[in-house]
N, C-alpha and C positions, 0 to 999 in steps of 0.2 A: 691161486693168492700167495701161499706162501711160499712157493719153489721165484715166484714174480719178487716178492721182499727180499729174499734171501739172494740172488741176482742183486739188484740194487744195495741192499744195506752190502754184500762184500764188497762192489765197486766201490761205493762214497766210505767205508771204514777204510780200506785199504787206499785209497787215492790221500784220503785226510794223515793216515801214518807214514804213509811215503814221502807229505810233505814236513811231516814231521822230521823228517831226519832232513833233507833240506834244510828247512829253518833250521836246525842246532846249527850245520856246516855254513851257515852266513852268520850267522850273530854269533860263532864260539868264539869270537875275541872280548865278546863282555863275559866277564867268570861269573857274571851273578846267575848266566844259564847255568852251567855245570850245578852252581849251587842249589838253584829252583831244583832241578832233576831229582837231585840227591835226598831234598828234603821230602819232594814229594813222594816219593818212590817210599821215604821211613814213615810218610805218616800213610799213607793207604796200604802199605803189605798187612797181610792178614798172616797171622803165626801159621804156623805150619801145622801145631795140634790143634787146631780148630777144630771141633765138631762136623761132622760130617753134613753138609746140606743136600737131602734129596732133592734135585731139578727134575720129576718127572711131566711138571708144568712147564718147563721152559722149552721155548723148540729149540736144538741144537744149532739152527740156521742164527742165537739171538747168541752164540759163546761163543769168543775169541782166547786162543793162546796164543801165546810169542811164537809157538810152532807154525802156526799156521798162517802168521804174518812174514815167518821166514818162509814161508814154502810160495807166496803168491807177489811178494814185494817186484820181484822181477815183471812180474807180466802186468802187474799195474803200474810201474814207471812207464810202459809203452803208451798203455789206455788212456791216460792222463790229459786231456787238452793241455795247449797253452792257455786260456784264458781263467781256466779251473785251475790251477796251480797257482797263478801271478793273484786269482781274487781271494782263493782259500790263504794261502801265504803271507798276505796282508795281514789279514784278518788274524791269522794264527800267531804272527807278528807282534802285533796291540794286543792280545790277550793276555802273551808270556811279560811282555814289557811293564801290564798292570800286575803281575803275580799268580795270572790263572796258572792250577795244573792242570794235566792233560786229563784229568774225568773234567773238570768244569770245560773243558775245551770242548770235550765232546760230546757234553749236555748243551752247550749251546748249538751245536751243530746238529744234534740228534735231537730236536725240541719235541720232535711227537713220539719219544718214547725215554723209558727212564733209563738210564744209564748207573750202571752198581760195580761199582769192583770188590770181589768178592771171591777170596781163597787163590788170589792169583790169576782171576778170569775175569775179563771184563761183558757185565749183561749190560742184551739190550733190549727192554722189554715193554712190545708196544703198550701206549698210555689205553685203556679201556674209557672211553667216551661213555657207555651204557650205565656205569656206576656214578656212584655221585664224586663231582667235580669239588677239589680244595676253591672256594669262593672267596680266600684272601688276596686282598692287591699287595705283593711284596714290595712294592712302593710304598707302603705306609707302614712297614715295620722300619722300627729304630729303634739303636741303644743311646742308652744314656750315657754320662761322664761316669755313673757310679757302676755301669755295667748290668740296667736293667732294660728289660724289652718292654718297649712300644708299640701298640699300634694305633695310629692315628690313623680312627674314623673319618668317614670323608663330613659325618656332620661333627664334627671336632670334638669330640666327646669317647671316653674310654669305656667301650662296652664289653667292657672282660672283668674277668675276677681273676686278680694275684695271687698266687699261693706258694710251698714248697712241699715237699718230701722229704721225708727224713726218714734215717733207721738207725739201726747203732752205731753208726758209723758217725754220728752227730754229735755221738755223748751224753752228757746231760744237756737237755735243752730248758733252762728260764723263760718260759713261755708267757709269763707277763712281760718280762722286757719284749720279747716279739710279737707279743699285743700291740704295745708302745711304739713298737719300731713305723707303725703303720705300712708296712711294706705287705703282711699279710693278711688276706681276707679268709685262706683257707690253710689245711693242711693236710696234706698224703702221709700216712704212716705205713709202715711198712707192719703186716699182722706179723707174716713169717715166711717161709718158706720149706720147700721137701729137698731133702739131700740128693747131692744129683748121684751119687753109690749106690748108696746104702737105700735110699727114698723112702726115710724117716721123715714125719712132719716136726719142723721145728719152729717153734713161736722165739720172734725177735726180741733179743733180750729187754729192749729198750721201750717196748710196744705197752704196756701196762701205764707205764711213766708219765709214757705222750699220750696216751689217750686220756688219762683223767687231767695230766699237766696243761693239755691243750684245752680240753672242754669247759674245764672250771674258768680258764682264762676269756672264755669266748668268741672261741676261733671254730668254727665248723671244720668236719675231718671227714672224710674219707679214707680205705685205706688200699695194698696192695700187697700182693701175694704171687711171691717168684714159684713159677710154677715146675714143677717135673713131673707130672703128670704121663704114664704111659700108657693107661688106661683109661675110658669112660668114668670103672669106677672109683679110679683114682682122682681123676678131676672130678667129681662129686662130693667122695673124702675133701680133697682141700677145699672145695664152698664151705661147707660145714661147718668146718676147722675154722674159719675164716668166724663165719656166723657163730659159733661157741663163743670165742674170744670176744666178739661184742661184748654182749650177755644185754647187759638193759642199756646200755651207750646209748648216747643219739648221733647218730651217722648220720648226716645231711649230705656231704659227696659222693661221688660213687664208689664199690669194691669193685678193683683192675684188678684183674691177668698178667701178670708180664708172663711175656714171652720174651725171649733173650737167648742168645748161645751161651754156651759151658766150655770154653778153651781149654777142655781133658778130655783125651782120650776115651776113657771109659762113664764118661757122663754119661748114665744110663737111658739119655732121650736122643741121644749123637742119630741112633739107627731112623728116629722118625724120618715117616714123608711129610709134607707140608700138608699134606690130606690130612691127616692122624693130628698133627698138632691142631687143625684150624676145629677140626672136630670135638678133640678136648677142653678149647679155650671155650668153645659154644656152650659144650657142657656146664663147665662153670657159670659162666658167666647165667644160662637156665636158673641153674641152681638158685645161682645170686639173685636175679629178678623174681622168681618163683616167693623168697621170701619176705617180698617186699621193699627192697632196694635196687638203686640204682647201680648199675654194674657199665664197664666199658674194658677196653682193653689197650696193652702198653706195649708199646716197640718204637724201635727206628726201623730204617729204611731197610734195611736187611732183615730185619724181621716181618713186616709188612710184604715186601717183594718177591723172598727166599724160603721164608723158613714159613711161611702161613698162604693160604688160599685167599687172597685181600675182596675175591669176589663174593665170597660166602659172609661177610663182614659187614654189609651194608646197617644191617638194622641194629646194631650194637656203636655204643661211642668207641672213638680213638683217641688216646693220649700217645702224641707221637714226639718222639727227641728228634733233636736237630739242634746244633748250636754254632751254627753257620747261616750268616743271609748270604743270599736270600736263600730263605726254607725252602727247600731241595724236595716238595712231596705233592704231585698229583690231588690224589685222592681227599673226601671229606677227614675233616678231625675237631674233636672239638675242645680238645687243652693240648698244649705247646711245654714241651719241656724244655728250654731254650738254655740252660745252664747247668753245669755243674759242680760250679767255681763263685755260689752266688755268697754273698755276705747279708746276715741279718742281725741286727742285735740283740745277745741273747743265746743263741749259739758260736758256739766257740771255731765248731771245722767248719771247712766249706759246704756249701746246703747246697741239691738240685732247686730253681726258679722255674714253674711257670707260670701262665697265663691260661685261662680257664675259659671259654667263646660264650658260656650258654647256662 
């Protein structure tokens, strides 16, 4: 099955990429194509000093580099039929004229796979239909004029909570004004982080003030911790650190482990495999859960598809970050971070905005 999938995907993707070249020639007269190409490359390029992501779980026939394309481009031109060229060319033209980028077009043509651009490579990952799937209708998400996201349920009611997540980067917060704004049902506070080089546990500078302020204002709170654990023992240490910071405070929302890349060559977690990261995240969450709190894991598409083994996270709430519509993630999640530039009364700096479905 893997070999047949490779042949099929190889033929389809290189037909597609060949037609990109052909389409570029046909509409070269339109200056917007050049501007679009420049823009999409700048927006999707991954820095060369990003951490090394181990992809031992990603089949080699699902990863394509520019060198692969150059080697096979001649043969693929001969294989493409006239009908295939014309049909795909017309669809591509419509999508490009609508402002879609290369990644968006690939996702359209490969609906049964998760298409991801990372570390200057395109990843095509088969969607695991044996896992819990995302049941939200993409047509029901809509931004209002203020930039707030809404999910219009078929019943016509908002079946979710609206919230923010904050850290020292939001500065001093007037929580009473936040409450009065009517836009915030909950707040997720950064409890702290582990240093990415030395590994010291660090409390967020504003955590205690935010915990007290939000609680006094009657806003339910949760926590998140930016992990850099490299062993199960460190994961337990991070979880216990969060529990110690809570003390006797009331925490109604989940306590999340934050799994993201660190764009530094000397990051202590740069050598971890996806399996190891998953081990440590589960250890953190299990420690939190045993203490009687709700728990979950935060990440973006790269976090869940390359840095972690998502098949082992079925029993844990997922907090997913995606700032564009349609939301691109096939698997189940309970909270969506939809913006990093929200505006809320009482907060002078841009703030992350979220909706929580449970």
